[in-house]
CHARMM internal coordinates of N, CA and C (Angstrom, degrees):
IC EDIT
DIST 1 N 1 CA 1.4527
DIST 1 CA 1 C 1.5177
ANGL 1 N 1 CA 1 C 110.71
DIST 1 C 2 N 1.3184
ANGL 1 CA 1 C 2 N 116.78
DIHE 1 N 1 CA 1 C 2 N -48.08
DIST 2 N 2 CA 1.4590
ANGL 1 C 2 N 2 CA 120.10
DIHE 1 CA 1 C 2 N 2 CA 179.82
DIST 2 CA 2 C 1.5120
ANGL 2 N 2 CA 2 C 111.51
DIHE 1 C 2 N 2 CA 2 C -62.05
DIST 2 C 3 N 1.3291
ANGL 2 CA 2 C 3 N 115.90
DIHE 2 N 2 CA 2 C 3 N -37.02
DIST 3 N 3 CA 1.4675
ANGL 2 C 3 N 3 CA 119.34
DIHE 2 CA 2 C 3 N 3 CA 179.66
DIST 3 CA 3 C 1.5201
ANGL 3 N 3 CA 3 C 110.26
DIHE 2 C 3 N 3 CA 3 C -61.38
DIST 3 C 4 N 1.3367
ANGL 3 CA 3 C 4 N 116.26
DIHE 3 N 3 CA 3 C 4 N -39.25
DIST 4 N 4 CA 1.4664
ANGL 3 C 4 N 4 CA 120.32
DIHE 3 CA 3 C 4 N 4 CA 179.58
DIST 4 CA 4 C 1.5233
ANGL 4 N 4 CA 4 C 109.68
DIHE 3 C 4 N 4 CA 4 C -64.46
DIST 4 C 5 N 1.3308
ANGL 4 CA 4 C 5 N 116.69
DIHE 4 N 4 CA 4 C 5 N -44.65
DIST 5 N 5 CA 1.4668
ANGL 4 C 5 N 5 CA 120.07
DIHE 4 CA 4 C 5 N 5 CA -179.54
DIST 5 CA 5 C 1.5188
ANGL 5 N 5 CA 5 C 110.99
DIHE 4 C 5 N 5 CA 5 C -63.83
DIST 5 C 6 N 1.3306
ANGL 5 CA 5 C 6 N 116.34
DIHE 5 N 5 CA 5 C 6 N -42.59
DIST 6 N 6 CA 1.4644
ANGL 5 C 6 N 6 CA 119.90
DIHE 5 CA 5 C 6 N 6 CA 179.54
DIST 6 CA 6 C 1.5175
ANGL 6 N 6 CA 6 C 110.54
DIHE 5 C 6 N 6 CA 6 C -64.68
DIST 6 C 7 N 1.3292
ANGL 6 CA 6 C 7 N 116.88
DIHE 6 N 6 CA 6 C 7 N -40.33
DIST 7 N 7 CA 1.4559
ANGL 6 C 7 N 7 CA 120.25
DIHE 6 CA 6 C 7 N 7 CA 179.87
DIST 7 CA 7 C 1.5256
ANGL 7 N 7 CA 7 C 110.27
DIHE 6 C 7 N 7 CA 7 C -64.31
DIST 7 C 8 N 1.3198
ANGL 7 CA 7 C 8 N 117.12
DIHE 7 N 7 CA 7 C 8 N -42.22
DIST 8 N 8 CA 1.4613
ANGL 7 C 8 N 8 CA 120.40
DIHE 7 CA 7 C 8 N 8 CA 179.16
DIST 8 CA 8 C 1.5201
ANGL 8 N 8 CA 8 C 110.32
DIHE 7 C 8 N 8 CA 8 C -63.79
DIST 8 C 9 N 1.3242
ANGL 8 CA 8 C 9 N 116.31
DIHE 8 N 8 CA 8 C 9 N -38.33
DIST 9 N 9 CA 1.4537
ANGL 8 C 9 N 9 CA 119.39
DIHE 8 CA 8 C 9 N 9 CA -179.96
DIST 9 CA 9 C 1.5174
ANGL 9 N 9 CA 9 C 109.85
DIHE 8 C 9 N 9 CA 9 C -64.74
DIST 9 C 10 N 1.3367
ANGL 9 CA 9 C 10 N 116.14
DIHE 9 N 9 CA 9 C 10 N -38.41
DIST 10 N 10 CA 1.4646
ANGL 9 C 10 N 10 CA 120.42
DIHE 9 CA 9 C 10 N 10 CA 179.22
DIST 10 CA 10 C 1.5214
ANGL 10 N 10 CA 10 C 110.76
DIHE 9 C 10 N 10 CA 10 C -66.46
DIST 10 C 11 N 1.3307
ANGL 10 CA 10 C 11 N 116.87
DIHE 10 N 10 CA 10 C 11 N -34.64
DIST 11 N 11 CA 1.4541
ANGL 10 C 11 N 11 CA 119.76
DIHE 10 CA 10 C 11 N 11 CA -176.94
DIST 11 CA 11 C 1.5219
ANGL 11 N 11 CA 11 C 112.16
DIHE 10 C 11 N 11 CA 11 C -83.82
DIST 11 C 12 N 1.3296
ANGL 11 CA 11 C 12 N 116.85
DIHE 11 N 11 CA 11 C 12 N 2.21
DIST 12 N 12 CA 1.4621
ANGL 11 C 12 N 12 CA 119.67
DIHE 11 CA 11 C 12 N 12 CA 175.63
DIST 12 CA 12 C 1.5149
ANGL 12 N 12 CA 12 C 113.10
DIHE 11 C 12 N 12 CA 12 C 98.14
DIST 12 C 13 N 1.3425
ANGL 12 CA 12 C 13 N 119.07
DIHE 12 N 12 CA 12 C 13 N 3.34
DIST 13 N 13 CA 1.4631
ANGL 12 C 13 N 13 CA 120.77
DIHE 12 CA 12 C 13 N 13 CA 179.75
DIST 13 CA 13 C 1.5183
ANGL 13 N 13 CA 13 C 110.89
DIHE 12 C 13 N 13 CA 13 C -92.93
DIST 13 C 14 N 1.3320
ANGL 13 CA 13 C 14 N 116.27
DIHE 13 N 13 CA 13 C 14 N 53.33
DIST 14 N 14 CA 1.4692
ANGL 13 C 14 N 14 CA 119.65
DIHE 13 CA 13 C 14 N 14 CA -175.54
DIST 14 CA 14 C 1.5259
ANGL 14 N 14 CA 14 C 110.99
DIHE 13 C 14 N 14 CA 14 C -64.16
DIST 14 C 15 N 1.3343
ANGL 14 CA 14 C 15 N 116.57
DIHE 14 N 14 CA 14 C 15 N -43.63
DIST 15 N 15 CA 1.4625
ANGL 14 C 15 N 15 CA 119.92
DIHE 14 CA 14 C 15 N 15 CA -178.84
DIST 15 CA 15 C 1.5241
ANGL 15 N 15 CA 15 C 110.21
DIHE 14 C 15 N 15 CA 15 C -63.38
DIST 15 C 16 N 1.3251
ANGL 15 CA 15 C 16 N 116.49
DIHE 15 N 15 CA 15 C 16 N -40.73
DIST 16 N 16 CA 1.4619
ANGL 15 C 16 N 16 CA 120.74
DIHE 15 CA 15 C 16 N 16 CA 179.92
DIST 16 CA 16 C 1.5215
ANGL 16 N 16 CA 16 C 110.18
DIHE 15 C 16 N 16 CA 16 C -65.57
DIST 16 C 17 N 1.3287
ANGL 16 CA 16 C 17 N 116.05
DIHE 16 N 16 CA 16 C 17 N -45.35
DIST 17 N 17 CA 1.4637
ANGL 16 C 17 N 17 CA 120.10
DIHE 16 CA 16 C 17 N 17 CA -179.84
DIST 17 CA 17 C 1.5226
ANGL 17 N 17 CA 17 C 111.48
DIHE 16 C 17 N 17 CA 17 C -63.10
DIST 17 C 18 N 1.3294
ANGL 17 CA 17 C 18 N 116.15
DIHE 17 N 17 CA 17 C 18 N -42.90
DIST 18 N 18 CA 1.4668
ANGL 17 C 18 N 18 CA 119.81
DIHE 17 CA 17 C 18 N 18 CA -179.94
DIST 18 CA 18 C 1.5198
ANGL 18 N 18 CA 18 C 110.52
DIHE 17 C 18 N 18 CA 18 C -65.97
DIST 18 C 19 N 1.3278
ANGL 18 CA 18 C 19 N 116.54
DIHE 18 N 18 CA 18 C 19 N -42.80
DIST 19 N 19 CA 1.4663
ANGL 18 C 19 N 19 CA 120.52
DIHE 18 CA 18 C 19 N 19 CA 178.85
DIST 19 CA 19 C 1.5163
ANGL 19 N 19 CA 19 C 110.95
DIHE 18 C 19 N 19 CA 19 C -61.23
DIST 19 C 20 N 1.3392
ANGL 19 CA 19 C 20 N 116.03
DIHE 19 N 19 CA 19 C 20 N -42.58
DIST 20 N 20 CA 1.4608
ANGL 19 C 20 N 20 CA 120.29
DIHE 19 CA 19 C 20 N 20 CA 179.01
DIST 20 CA 20 C 1.5175
ANGL 20 N 20 CA 20 C 110.72
DIHE 19 C 20 N 20 CA 20 C -63.54
DIST 20 C 21 N 1.3286
ANGL 20 CA 20 C 21 N 115.80
DIHE 20 N 20 CA 20 C 21 N -43.43
DIST 21 N 21 CA 1.4676
ANGL 20 C 21 N 21 CA 120.42
DIHE 20 CA 20 C 21 N 21 CA -179.19
DIST 21 CA 21 C 1.5241
ANGL 21 N 21 CA 21 C 110.40
DIHE 20 C 21 N 21 CA 21 C -63.10
DIST 21 C 22 N 1.3385
ANGL 21 CA 21 C 22 N 116.50
DIHE 21 N 21 CA 21 C 22 N -44.42
DIST 22 N 22 CA 1.4674
ANGL 21 C 22 N 22 CA 120.25
DIHE 21 CA 21 C 22 N 22 CA 179.09
DIST 22 CA 22 C 1.5224
ANGL 22 N 22 CA 22 C 110.93
DIHE 21 C 22 N 22 CA 22 C -63.81
DIST 22 C 23 N 1.3320
ANGL 22 CA 22 C 23 N 116.69
DIHE 22 N 22 CA 22 C 23 N -40.67
DIST 23 N 23 CA 1.4696
ANGL 22 C 23 N 23 CA 120.03
DIHE 22 CA 22 C 23 N 23 CA 179.68
DIST 23 CA 23 C 1.5193
ANGL 23 N 23 CA 23 C 110.64
DIHE 22 C 23 N 23 CA 23 C -63.66
DIST 23 C 24 N 1.3417
ANGL 23 CA 23 C 24 N 116.46
DIHE 23 N 23 CA 23 C 24 N -43.91
DIST 24 N 24 CA 1.4652
ANGL 23 C 24 N 24 CA 120.31
DIHE 23 CA 23 C 24 N 24 CA 179.86
DIST 24 CA 24 C 1.5252
ANGL 24 N 24 CA 24 C 110.52
DIHE 23 C 24 N 24 CA 24 C -65.64
DIST 24 C 25 N 1.3279
ANGL 24 CA 24 C 25 N 116.65
DIHE 24 N 24 CA 24 C 25 N -41.30
DIST 25 N 25 CA 1.4694
ANGL 24 C 25 N 25 CA 119.98
DIHE 24 CA 24 C 25 N 25 CA 179.78
DIST 25 CA 25 C 1.5207
ANGL 25 N 25 CA 25 C 110.07
DIHE 24 C 25 N 25 CA 25 C -64.46
DIST 25 C 26 N 1.3240
ANGL 25 CA 25 C 26 N 116.82
DIHE 25 N 25 CA 25 C 26 N -41.71
DIST 26 N 26 CA 1.4606
ANGL 25 C 26 N 26 CA 120.32
DIHE 25 CA 25 C 26 N 26 CA 179.26
DIST 26 CA 26 C 1.5194
ANGL 26 N 26 CA 26 C 111.37
DIHE 25 C 26 N 26 CA 26 C -65.10
DIST 26 C 27 N 1.3310
ANGL 26 CA 26 C 27 N 116.80
DIHE 26 N 26 CA 26 C 27 N -42.03
DIST 27 N 27 CA 1.4633
ANGL 26 C 27 N 27 CA 120.60
DIHE 26 CA 26 C 27 N 27 CA -179.16
DIST 27 CA 27 C 1.5254
ANGL 27 N 27 CA 27 C 110.78
DIHE 26 C 27 N 27 CA 27 C -66.01
DIST 27 C 28 N 1.3363
ANGL 27 CA 27 C 28 N 116.17
DIHE 27 N 27 CA 27 C 28 N -46.50
DIST 28 N 28 CA 1.4708
ANGL 27 C 28 N 28 CA 119.49
DIHE 27 CA 27 C 28 N 28 CA -179.26
DIST 28 CA 28 C 1.5217
ANGL 28 N 28 CA 28 C 110.05
DIHE 27 C 28 N 28 CA 28 C -67.35
DIST 28 C 29 N 1.3316
ANGL 28 CA 28 C 29 N 117.70
DIHE 28 N 28 CA 28 C 29 N -37.66
DIST 29 N 29 CA 1.4623
ANGL 28 C 29 N 29 CA 121.09
DIHE 28 CA 28 C 29 N 29 CA 177.85
DIST 29 CA 29 C 1.5165
ANGL 29 N 29 CA 29 C 110.81
DIHE 28 C 29 N 29 CA 29 C -63.21
DIST 29 C 30 N 1.3409
ANGL 29 CA 29 C 30 N 115.99
DIHE 29 N 29 CA 29 C 30 N -42.43
DIST 30 N 30 CA 1.4676
ANGL 29 C 30 N 30 CA 119.93
DIHE 29 CA 29 C 30 N 30 CA 178.37
DIST 30 CA 30 C 1.5107
ANGL 30 N 30 CA 30 C 111.08
DIHE 29 C 30 N 30 CA 30 C -63.97
DIST 30 C 31 N 1.3278
ANGL 30 CA 30 C 31 N 116.86
DIHE 30 N 30 CA 30 C 31 N -38.76
DIST 31 N 31 CA 1.4634
ANGL 30 C 31 N 31 CA 120.79
DIHE 30 CA 30 C 31 N 31 CA 179.80
DIST 31 CA 31 C 1.5196
ANGL 31 N 31 CA 31 C 110.55
DIHE 30 C 31 N 31 CA 31 C -65.37
DIST 31 C 32 N 1.3304
ANGL 31 CA 31 C 32 N 115.89
DIHE 31 N 31 CA 31 C 32 N -42.30
DIST 32 N 32 CA 1.4706
ANGL 31 C 32 N 32 CA 120.29
DIHE 31 CA 31 C 32 N 32 CA 179.59
DIST 32 CA 32 C 1.5238
ANGL 32 N 32 CA 32 C 110.27
DIHE 31 C 32 N 32 CA 32 C -64.14
DIST 32 C 33 N 1.3333
ANGL 32 CA 32 C 33 N 116.28
DIHE 32 N 32 CA 32 C 33 N -46.54
DIST 33 N 33 CA 1.4679
ANGL 32 C 33 N 33 CA 120.16
DIHE 32 CA 32 C 33 N 33 CA 179.85
DIST 33 CA 33 C 1.5220
ANGL 33 N 33 CA 33 C 110.20
DIHE 32 C 33 N 33 CA 33 C -62.92
DIST 33 C 34 N 1.3355
ANGL 33 CA 33 C 34 N 116.18
DIHE 33 N 33 CA 33 C 34 N -42.82
DIST 34 N 34 CA 1.4652
ANGL 33 C 34 N 34 CA 119.66
DIHE 33 CA 33 C 34 N 34 CA 178.66
DIST 34 CA 34 C 1.5172
ANGL 34 N 34 CA 34 C 111.42
DIHE 33 C 34 N 34 CA 34 C -61.88
DIST 34 C 35 N 1.3245
ANGL 34 CA 34 C 35 N 116.53
DIHE 34 N 34 CA 34 C 35 N -41.94
DIST 35 N 35 CA 1.4612
ANGL 34 C 35 N 35 CA 120.73
DIHE 34 CA 34 C 35 N 35 CA 179.55
DIST 35 CA 35 C 1.5226
ANGL 35 N 35 CA 35 C 111.28
DIHE 34 C 35 N 35 CA 35 C -63.78
DIST 35 C 36 N 1.3385
ANGL 35 CA 35 C 36 N 116.03
DIHE 35 N 35 CA 35 C 36 N -41.70
DIST 36 N 36 CA 1.4667
ANGL 35 C 36 N 36 CA 119.57
DIHE 35 CA 35 C 36 N 36 CA 178.69
DIST 36 CA 36 C 1.5219
ANGL 36 N 36 CA 36 C 110.92
DIHE 35 C 36 N 36 CA 36 C -64.88
DIST 36 C 37 N 1.3343
ANGL 36 CA 36 C 37 N 116.46
DIHE 36 N 36 CA 36 C 37 N -40.46
DIST 37 N 37 CA 1.4628
ANGL 36 C 37 N 37 CA 119.57
DIHE 36 CA 36 C 37 N 37 CA 179.18
DIST 37 CA 37 C 1.5245
ANGL 37 N 37 CA 37 C 110.26
DIHE 36 C 37 N 37 CA 37 C -63.76
DIST 37 C 38 N 1.3370
ANGL 37 CA 37 C 38 N 116.48
DIHE 37 N 37 CA 37 C 38 N -41.95
DIST 38 N 38 CA 1.4647
ANGL 37 C 38 N 38 CA 119.71
DIHE 37 CA 37 C 38 N 38 CA 178.32
DIST 38 CA 38 C 1.5195
ANGL 38 N 38 CA 38 C 111.01
DIHE 37 C 38 N 38 CA 38 C -61.37
DIST 38 C 39 N 1.3322
ANGL 38 CA 38 C 39 N 115.92
DIHE 38 N 38 CA 38 C 39 N -41.49
DIST 39 N 39 CA 1.4723
ANGL 38 C 39 N 39 CA 119.63
DIHE 38 CA 38 C 39 N 39 CA 179.60
DIST 39 CA 39 C 1.5279
ANGL 39 N 39 CA 39 C 110.53
DIHE 38 C 39 N 39 CA 39 C -65.23
DIST 39 C 40 N 1.3277
ANGL 39 CA 39 C 40 N 116.03
DIHE 39 N 39 CA 39 C 40 N -43.04
DIST 40 N 40 CA 1.4638
ANGL 39 C 40 N 40 CA 119.50
DIHE 39 CA 39 C 40 N 40 CA -178.19
DIST 40 CA 40 C 1.5239
ANGL 40 N 40 CA 40 C 111.25
DIHE 39 C 40 N 40 CA 40 C -68.14
DIST 40 C 41 N 1.3390
ANGL 40 CA 40 C 41 N 116.30
DIHE 40 N 40 CA 40 C 41 N -42.94
DIST 41 N 41 CA 1.4686
ANGL 40 C 41 N 41 CA 120.25
DIHE 40 CA 40 C 41 N 41 CA -177.45
DIST 41 CA 41 C 1.5194
ANGL 41 N 41 CA 41 C 111.49
DIHE 40 C 41 N 41 CA 41 C -77.05
DIST 41 C 42 N 1.3432
ANGL 41 CA 41 C 42 N 116.41
DIHE 41 N 41 CA 41 C 42 N -31.19
DIST 42 N 42 CA 1.4619
ANGL 41 C 42 N 42 CA 120.31
DIHE 41 CA 41 C 42 N 42 CA -177.48
DIST 42 CA 42 C 1.5071
ANGL 42 N 42 CA 42 C 111.35
DIHE 41 C 42 N 42 CA 42 C -76.35
END
COOR INIT
IC SEED 1 N 1 CA 1 C
IC BUILD
């Protein structure tokens, strides 16, 4: 995954790479928070 982002950054797709990274971080963060909430509530 990181290799893809680095390659895109090299090819000039910095905005695309950053957007993808932020989207992935947000999705994984939401999954982690959701999992913790399920554990706490369950």
